[in-house]
PDB file with one MODEL, atoms N, CA, C and O in Angstrom:
MODEL        1
ATOM      1  N   MET A   1       7.420   0.245   2.957  1.00  0.00           N
ATOM      2  CA  MET A   1       7.673   1.080   1.808  1.00  0.00           C
ATOM      3  C   MET A   1       6.859   2.369   1.972  1.00  0.00           C
ATOM      4  O   MET A   1       5.702   2.340   2.390  1.00  0.00           O
ATOM      5  N   GLU A   2       7.485   3.488   1.636  1.00  0.00           N
ATOM      6  CA  GLU A   2       6.799   4.769   1.754  1.00  0.00           C
ATOM      7  C   GLU A   2       5.661   4.878   0.751  1.00  0.00           C
ATOM      8  O   GLU A   2       5.734   4.363  -0.365  1.00  0.00           O
ATOM      9  N   ARG A   3       4.615   5.559   1.178  1.00  0.00           N
ATOM     10  CA  ARG A   3       3.428   5.701   0.348  1.00  0.00           C
ATOM     11  C   ARG A   3       3.739   6.360  -0.984  1.00  0.00           C
ATOM     12  O   ARG A   3       3.269   5.902  -2.025  1.00  0.00           O
ATOM     13  N   GLU A   4       4.527   7.430  -0.966  1.00  0.00           N
ATOM     14  CA  GLU A   4       4.823   8.150  -2.213  1.00  0.00           C
ATOM     15  C   GLU A   4       5.609   7.296  -3.198  1.00  0.00           C
ATOM     16  O   GLU A   4       5.391   7.385  -4.407  1.00  0.00           O
ATOM     17  N   VAL A   5       6.506   6.483  -2.701  1.00  0.00           N
ATOM     18  CA  VAL A   5       7.279   5.588  -3.570  1.00  0.00           C
ATOM     19  C   VAL A   5       6.344   4.566  -4.197  1.00  0.00           C
ATOM     20  O   VAL A   5       6.408   4.307  -5.399  1.00  0.00           O
ATOM     21  N   LEU A   6       5.482   3.991  -3.383  1.00  0.00           N
ATOM     22  CA  LEU A   6       4.534   3.005  -3.883  1.00  0.00           C
ATOM     23  C   LEU A   6       3.553   3.637  -4.874  1.00  0.00           C
ATOM     24  O   LEU A   6       3.213   3.023  -5.885  1.00  0.00           O
ATOM     25  N   ALA A   7       3.105   4.841  -4.593  1.00  0.00           N
ATOM     26  CA  ALA A   7       2.203   5.543  -5.511  1.00  0.00           C
ATOM     27  C   ALA A   7       2.880   5.776  -6.859  1.00  0.00           C
ATOM     28  O   ALA A   7       2.249   5.631  -7.906  1.00  0.00           O
ATOM     29  N   ALA A   8       4.154   6.135  -6.837  1.00  0.00           N
ATOM     30  CA  ALA A   8       4.894   6.348  -8.082  1.00  0.00           C
ATOM     31  C   ALA A   8       5.018   5.047  -8.873  1.00  0.00           C
ATOM     32  O   ALA A   8       4.898   5.046 -10.098  1.00  0.00           O
ATOM     33  N   ILE A   9       5.258   3.946  -8.171  1.00  0.00           N
ATOM     34  CA  ILE A   9       5.357   2.638  -8.833  1.00  0.00           C
ATOM     35  C   ILE A   9       4.024   2.279  -9.471  1.00  0.00           C
ATOM     36  O   ILE A   9       3.981   1.776 -10.594  1.00  0.00           O
ATOM     37  N   ILE A  10       2.947   2.535  -8.760  1.00  0.00           N
ATOM     38  CA  ILE A  10       1.612   2.260  -9.304  1.00  0.00           C
ATOM     39  C   ILE A  10       1.383   3.080 -10.560  1.00  0.00           C
ATOM     40  O   ILE A  10       0.941   2.549 -11.579  1.00  0.00           O
ATOM     41  N   ARG A  11       1.683   4.383 -10.494  1.00  0.00           N
ATOM     42  CA  ARG A  11       1.481   5.255 -11.661  1.00  0.00           C
ATOM     43  C   ARG A  11       2.300   4.788 -12.866  1.00  0.00           C
ATOM     44  O   ARG A  11       1.849   4.918 -14.004  1.00  0.00           O
ATOM     45  N   GLU A  12       3.485   4.252 -12.631  1.00  0.00           N
ATOM     46  CA  GLU A  12       4.327   3.753 -13.721  1.00  0.00           C
ATOM     47  C   GLU A  12       3.718   2.529 -14.400  1.00  0.00           C
ATOM     48  O   GLU A  12       4.059   2.215 -15.540  1.00  0.00           O
ATOM     49  N   ASN A  13       2.828   1.847 -13.711  1.00  0.00           N
ATOM     50  CA  ASN A  13       2.257   0.601 -14.220  1.00  0.00           C
ATOM     51  C   ASN A  13       0.826   0.742 -14.730  1.00  0.00           C
ATOM     52  O   ASN A  13       0.154  -0.260 -14.973  1.00  0.00           O
ATOM     53  N   LEU A  14       0.358   1.968 -14.894  1.00  0.00           N
ATOM     54  CA  LEU A  14      -0.993   2.188 -15.398  1.00  0.00           C
ATOM     55  C   LEU A  14      -1.045   1.947 -16.905  1.00  0.00           C
ATOM     56  O   LEU A  14      -0.083   2.202 -17.630  1.00  0.00           O
ATOM     57  N   GLN A  15      -2.184   1.455 -17.346  1.00  0.00           N
ATOM     58  CA  GLN A  15      -2.473   1.304 -18.770  1.00  0.00           C
ATOM     59  C   GLN A  15      -3.757   2.070 -19.024  1.00  0.00           C
ATOM     60  O   GLN A  15      -4.798   1.762 -18.444  1.00  0.00           O
ATOM     61  N   ASP A  16      -3.683   3.055 -19.879  1.00  0.00           N
ATOM     62  CA  ASP A  16      -4.835   3.910 -20.170  1.00  0.00           C
ATOM     63  C   ASP A  16      -5.396   4.541 -18.900  1.00  0.00           C
ATOM     64  O   ASP A  16      -6.607   4.725 -18.774  1.00  0.00           O
ATOM     65  N   GLY A  17      -4.512   4.873 -17.960  1.00  0.00           N
ATOM     66  CA  GLY A  17      -4.925   5.521 -16.725  1.00  0.00           C
ATOM     67  C   GLY A  17      -5.529   4.600 -15.691  1.00  0.00           C
ATOM     68  O   GLY A  17      -6.027   5.064 -14.665  1.00  0.00           O
ATOM     69  N   LYS A  18      -5.493   3.296 -15.942  1.00  0.00           N
ATOM     70  CA  LYS A  18      -6.092   2.319 -15.026  1.00  0.00           C
ATOM     71  C   LYS A  18      -5.044   1.279 -14.622  1.00  0.00           C
ATOM     72  O   LYS A  18      -4.064   1.050 -15.331  1.00  0.00           O
ATOM     73  N   LEU A  19      -5.276   0.664 -13.478  1.00  0.00           N
ATOM     74  CA  LEU A  19      -4.411  -0.407 -13.010  1.00  0.00           C
ATOM     75  C   LEU A  19      -5.172  -1.716 -13.110  1.00  0.00           C
ATOM     76  O   LEU A  19      -6.249  -1.865 -12.533  1.00  0.00           O
ATOM     77  N   TYR A  20      -4.618  -2.644 -13.830  1.00  0.00           N
ATOM     78  CA  TYR A  20      -5.267  -3.949 -13.947  1.00  0.00           C
ATOM     79  C   TYR A  20      -5.065  -4.739 -12.659  1.00  0.00           C
ATOM     80  O   TYR A  20      -3.994  -4.704 -12.053  1.00  0.00           O
ATOM     81  N   CYS A  21      -6.099  -5.441 -12.259  1.00  0.00           N
ATOM     82  CA  CYS A  21      -6.104  -6.194 -11.010  1.00  0.00           C
ATOM     83  C   CYS A  21      -4.905  -7.150 -10.923  1.00  0.00           C
ATOM     84  O   CYS A  21      -4.237  -7.230  -9.892  1.00  0.00           O
ATOM     85  N   GLU A  22      -4.652  -7.855 -11.993  1.00  0.00           N
ATOM     86  CA  GLU A  22      -3.527  -8.788 -12.004  1.00  0.00           C
ATOM     87  C   GLU A  22      -2.222  -8.049 -11.715  1.00  0.00           C
ATOM     88  O   GLU A  22      -1.369  -8.564 -10.992  1.00  0.00           O
ATOM     89  N   LYS A  23      -2.059  -6.864 -12.262  1.00  0.00           N
ATOM     90  CA  LYS A  23      -0.863  -6.063 -12.047  1.00  0.00           C
ATOM     91  C   LYS A  23      -0.788  -5.619 -10.583  1.00  0.00           C
ATOM     92  O   LYS A  23       0.299  -5.566 -10.008  1.00  0.00           O
ATOM     93  N   ALA A  24      -1.927  -5.303  -9.985  1.00  0.00           N
ATOM     94  CA  ALA A  24      -1.958  -4.915  -8.572  1.00  0.00           C
ATOM     95  C   ALA A  24      -1.446  -6.059  -7.696  1.00  0.00           C
ATOM     96  O   ALA A  24      -0.670  -5.834  -6.766  1.00  0.00           O
ATOM     97  N   TYR A  25      -1.877  -7.275  -7.991  1.00  0.00           N
ATOM     98  CA  TYR A  25      -1.395  -8.446  -7.256  1.00  0.00           C
ATOM     99  C   TYR A  25       0.111  -8.591  -7.403  1.00  0.00           C
ATOM    100  O   TYR A  25       0.820  -8.840  -6.428  1.00  0.00           O
ATOM    101  N   ARG A  26       0.589  -8.433  -8.621  1.00  0.00           N
ATOM    102  CA  ARG A  26       2.030  -8.583  -8.879  1.00  0.00           C
ATOM    103  C   ARG A  26       2.848  -7.503  -8.181  1.00  0.00           C
ATOM    104  O   ARG A  26       3.912  -7.788  -7.631  1.00  0.00           O
ATOM    105  N   LEU A  27       2.361  -6.277  -8.200  1.00  0.00           N
ATOM    106  CA  LEU A  27       3.070  -5.186  -7.531  1.00  0.00           C
ATOM    107  C   LEU A  27       3.141  -5.428  -6.027  1.00  0.00           C
ATOM    108  O   LEU A  27       4.188  -5.228  -5.411  1.00  0.00           O
ATOM    109  N   ALA A  28       2.038  -5.855  -5.442  1.00  0.00           N
ATOM    110  CA  ALA A  28       2.013  -6.120  -4.009  1.00  0.00           C
ATOM    111  C   ALA A  28       3.038  -7.201  -3.648  1.00  0.00           C
ATOM    112  O   ALA A  28       3.787  -7.051  -2.683  1.00  0.00           O
ATOM    113  N   ALA A  29       3.068  -8.269  -4.411  1.00  0.00           N
ATOM    114  CA  ALA A  29       4.005  -9.363  -4.136  1.00  0.00           C
ATOM    115  C   ALA A  29       5.450  -8.917  -4.355  1.00  0.00           C
ATOM    116  O   ALA A  29       6.325  -9.228  -3.546  1.00  0.00           O
ATOM    117  N   ALA A  30       5.699  -8.204  -5.424  1.00  0.00           N
ATOM    118  CA  ALA A  30       7.058  -7.796  -5.774  1.00  0.00           C
ATOM    119  C   ALA A  30       7.647  -6.793  -4.778  1.00  0.00           C
ATOM    120  O   ALA A  30       8.863  -6.743  -4.589  1.00  0.00           O
ATOM    121  N   HIS A  31       6.784  -5.999  -4.146  1.00  0.00           N
ATOM    122  CA  HIS A  31       7.281  -4.949  -3.262  1.00  0.00           C
ATOM    123  C   HIS A  31       6.992  -5.216  -1.794  1.00  0.00           C
ATOM    124  O   HIS A  31       7.219  -4.357  -0.942  1.00  0.00           O
ATOM    125  N   GLY A  32       6.496  -6.401  -1.506  1.00  0.00           N
ATOM    126  CA  GLY A  32       6.301  -6.821  -0.117  1.00  0.00           C
ATOM    127  C   GLY A  32       5.270  -6.007   0.643  1.00  0.00           C
ATOM    128  O   GLY A  32       5.437  -5.733   1.832  1.00  0.00           O
ATOM    129  N   VAL A  33       4.199  -5.621  -0.047  1.00  0.00           N
ATOM    130  CA  VAL A  33       3.122  -4.884   0.608  1.00  0.00           C
ATOM    131  C   VAL A  33       1.828  -5.680   0.477  1.00  0.00           C
ATOM    132  O   VAL A  33       1.722  -6.588  -0.347  1.00  0.00           O
ATOM    133  N   LYS A  34       0.867  -5.331   1.288  1.00  0.00           N
ATOM    134  CA  LYS A  34      -0.438  -5.990   1.227  1.00  0.00           C
ATOM    135  C   LYS A  34      -1.252  -5.427   0.063  1.00  0.00           C
ATOM    136  O   LYS A  34      -1.108  -4.261  -0.303  1.00  0.00           O
ATOM    137  N   LEU A  35      -2.090  -6.256  -0.500  1.00  0.00           N
ATOM    138  CA  LEU A  35      -2.917  -5.843  -1.626  1.00  0.00           C
ATOM    139  C   LEU A  35      -3.828  -4.677  -1.246  1.00  0.00           C
ATOM    140  O   LEU A  35      -4.096  -3.809  -2.077  1.00  0.00           O
ATOM    141  N   TRP A  36      -4.302  -4.649  -0.007  1.00  0.00           N
ATOM    142  CA  TRP A  36      -5.172  -3.558   0.418  1.00  0.00           C
ATOM    143  C   TRP A  36      -4.449  -2.221   0.372  1.00  0.00           C
ATOM    144  O   TRP A  36      -5.079  -1.185   0.161  1.00  0.00           O
ATOM    145  N   GLN A  37      -3.109  -2.230   0.572  1.00  0.00           N
ATOM    146  CA  GLN A  37      -2.345  -0.987   0.498  1.00  0.00           C
ATOM    147  C   GLN A  37      -2.344  -0.439  -0.933  1.00  0.00           C
ATOM    148  O   GLN A  37      -2.447   0.769  -1.146  1.00  0.00           O
ATOM    149  N   ILE A  38      -2.228  -1.333  -1.894  1.00  0.00           N
ATOM    150  CA  ILE A  38      -2.303  -0.927  -3.301  1.00  0.00           C
ATOM    151  C   ILE A  38      -3.685  -0.331  -3.559  1.00  0.00           C
ATOM    152  O   ILE A  38      -3.801   0.735  -4.164  1.00  0.00           O
ATOM    153  N   GLY A  39      -4.725  -1.015  -3.103  1.00  0.00           N
ATOM    154  CA  GLY A  39      -6.091  -0.540  -3.293  1.00  0.00           C
ATOM    155  C   GLY A  39      -6.336   0.794  -2.624  1.00  0.00           C
ATOM    156  O   GLY A  39      -7.016   1.649  -3.190  1.00  0.00           O
ATOM    157  N   GLN A  40      -5.799   0.992  -1.431  1.00  0.00           N
ATOM    158  CA  GLN A  40      -5.989   2.243  -0.711  1.00  0.00           C
ATOM    159  C   GLN A  40      -5.343   3.406  -1.465  1.00  0.00           C
ATOM    160  O   GLN A  40      -5.938   4.476  -1.586  1.00  0.00           O
ATOM    161  N   ILE A  41      -4.140   3.200  -1.964  1.00  0.00           N
ATOM    162  CA  ILE A  41      -3.467   4.250  -2.721  1.00  0.00           C
ATOM    163  C   ILE A  41      -4.237   4.552  -3.999  1.00  0.00           C
ATOM    164  O   ILE A  41      -4.399   5.714  -4.369  1.00  0.00           O
ATOM    165  N   CYS A  42      -4.710   3.516  -4.669  1.00  0.00           N
ATOM    166  CA  CYS A  42      -5.489   3.738  -5.886  1.00  0.00           C
ATOM    167  C   CYS A  42      -6.744   4.548  -5.580  1.00  0.00           C
ATOM    168  O   CYS A  42      -7.111   5.438  -6.348  1.00  0.00           O
ATOM    169  N   GLU A  43      -7.393   4.249  -4.482  1.00  0.00           N
ATOM    170  CA  GLU A  43      -8.595   4.995  -4.105  1.00  0.00           C
ATOM    171  C   GLU A  43      -8.256   6.456  -3.822  1.00  0.00           C
ATOM    172  O   GLU A  43      -8.950   7.361  -4.286  1.00  0.00           O
ATOM    173  N   GLU A  44      -7.198   6.679  -3.068  1.00  0.00           N
ATOM    174  CA  GLU A  44      -6.787   8.045  -2.727  1.00  0.00           C
ATOM    175  C   GLU A  44      -6.373   8.846  -3.962  1.00  0.00           C
ATOM    176  O   GLU A  44      -6.623  10.049  -4.045  1.00  0.00           O
ATOM    177  N   GLU A  45      -5.740   8.167  -4.917  1.00  0.00           N
ATOM    178  CA  GLU A  45      -5.247   8.825  -6.127  1.00  0.00           C
ATOM    179  C   GLU A  45      -6.288   8.836  -7.248  1.00  0.00           C
ATOM    180  O   GLU A  45      -6.015   9.315  -8.349  1.00  0.00           O
ATOM    181  N   LYS A  46      -7.472   8.312  -6.965  1.00  0.00           N
ATOM    182  CA  LYS A  46      -8.559   8.241  -7.959  1.00  0.00           C
ATOM    183  C   LYS A  46      -8.154   7.409  -9.183  1.00  0.00           C
ATOM    184  O   LYS A  46      -8.488   7.744 -10.319  1.00  0.00           O
ATOM    185  N   ILE A  47      -7.428   6.319  -8.921  1.00  0.00           N
ATOM    186  CA  ILE A  47      -7.011   5.400  -9.981  1.00  0.00           C
ATOM    187  C   ILE A  47      -7.982   4.226  -9.971  1.00  0.00           C
ATOM    188  O   ILE A  47      -8.187   3.586  -8.940  1.00  0.00           O
ATOM    189  N   LYS A  48      -8.567   3.954 -11.109  1.00  0.00           N
ATOM    190  CA  LYS A  48      -9.523   2.860 -11.221  1.00  0.00           C
ATOM    191  C   LYS A  48      -8.777   1.536 -11.408  1.00  0.00           C
ATOM    192  O   LYS A  48      -7.833   1.443 -12.194  1.00  0.00           O
ATOM    193  N   ILE A  49      -9.217   0.526 -10.676  1.00  0.00           N
ATOM    194  CA  ILE A  49      -8.700  -0.831 -10.848  1.00  0.00           C
ATOM    195  C   ILE A  49      -9.665  -1.543 -11.762  1.00  0.00           C
ATOM    196  O   ILE A  49     -10.874  -1.525 -11.530  1.00  0.00           O
ATOM    197  N   THR A  50      -9.148  -2.165 -12.795  1.00  0.00           N
ATOM    198  CA  THR A  50      -9.996  -2.790 -13.797  1.00  0.00           C
ATOM    199  C   THR A  50      -9.585  -4.242 -14.028  1.00  0.00           C
ATOM    200  O   THR A  50      -8.495  -4.662 -13.641  1.00  0.00           O
ATOM    201  N   GLY A  51     -10.461  -4.987 -14.654  1.00  0.00           N
ATOM    202  CA  GLY A  51     -10.166  -6.388 -14.971  1.00  0.00           C
ATOM    203  C   GLY A  51     -10.051  -7.258 -13.736  1.00  0.00           C
ATOM    204  O   GLY A  51      -9.238  -8.182 -13.687  1.00  0.00           O
ATOM    205  N   CYS A  52     -10.867  -6.959 -12.741  1.00  0.00           N
ATOM    206  CA  CYS A  52     -10.771  -7.686 -11.476  1.00  0.00           C
ATOM    207  C   CYS A  52     -11.139  -9.156 -11.671  1.00  0.00           C
ATOM    208  O   CYS A  52     -12.141  -9.487 -12.305  1.00  0.00           O
ATOM    209  N   GLN A  53     -10.318 -10.005 -11.122  1.00  0.00           N
ATOM    210  CA  GLN A  53     -10.528 -11.435 -11.235  1.00  0.00           C
ATOM    211  C   GLN A  53     -11.681 -11.922 -10.368  1.00  0.00           C
ATOM    212  O   GLN A  53     -12.219 -13.006 -10.596  1.00  0.00           O
ATOM    213  N   LEU A  54     -12.065 -11.113  -9.361  1.00  0.00           N
ATOM    214  CA  LEU A  54     -13.143 -11.511  -8.477  1.00  0.00           C
ATOM    215  C   LEU A  54     -14.431 -10.728  -8.740  1.00  0.00           C
ATOM    216  O   LEU A  54     -15.457 -10.982  -8.110  1.00  0.00           O
ATOM    217  N   GLY A  55     -14.372  -9.786  -9.664  1.00  0.00           N
ATOM    218  CA  GLY A  55     -15.537  -8.978  -9.970  1.00  0.00           C
ATOM    219  C   GLY A  55     -15.791  -7.885  -8.942  1.00  0.00           C
ATOM    220  O   GLY A  55     -16.911  -7.383  -8.841  1.00  0.00           O
ATOM    221  N   CYS A  56     -14.782  -7.513  -8.187  1.00  0.00           N
ATOM    222  CA  CYS A  56     -14.940  -6.505  -7.129  1.00  0.00           C
ATOM    223  C   CYS A  56     -14.879  -5.084  -7.662  1.00  0.00           C
ATOM    224  O   CYS A  56     -15.447  -4.180  -7.050  1.00  0.00           O
ATOM    225  N   PHE A  57     -14.211  -4.864  -8.775  1.00  0.00           N
ATOM    226  CA  PHE A  57     -14.011  -3.493  -9.279  1.00  0.00           C
ATOM    227  C   PHE A  57     -14.645  -3.338 -10.637  1.00  0.00           C
ATOM    228  O   PHE A  57     -14.585  -2.259 -11.227  1.00  0.00           O
TER     229      PHE A  57
ENDMDL
END
């Protein structure tokens, strides 16, 4: 999947400008990408991941 398409999907799923960790997992599974790709795009786009289930963010 192209980066820009995935970035747009991520932006569509933000709540209060943030992406919830659970949503990141769901997006990765639904679009056949690795979770690290979601994280990398969020980092590049300065999108904060919140509500991490592992306490990483």
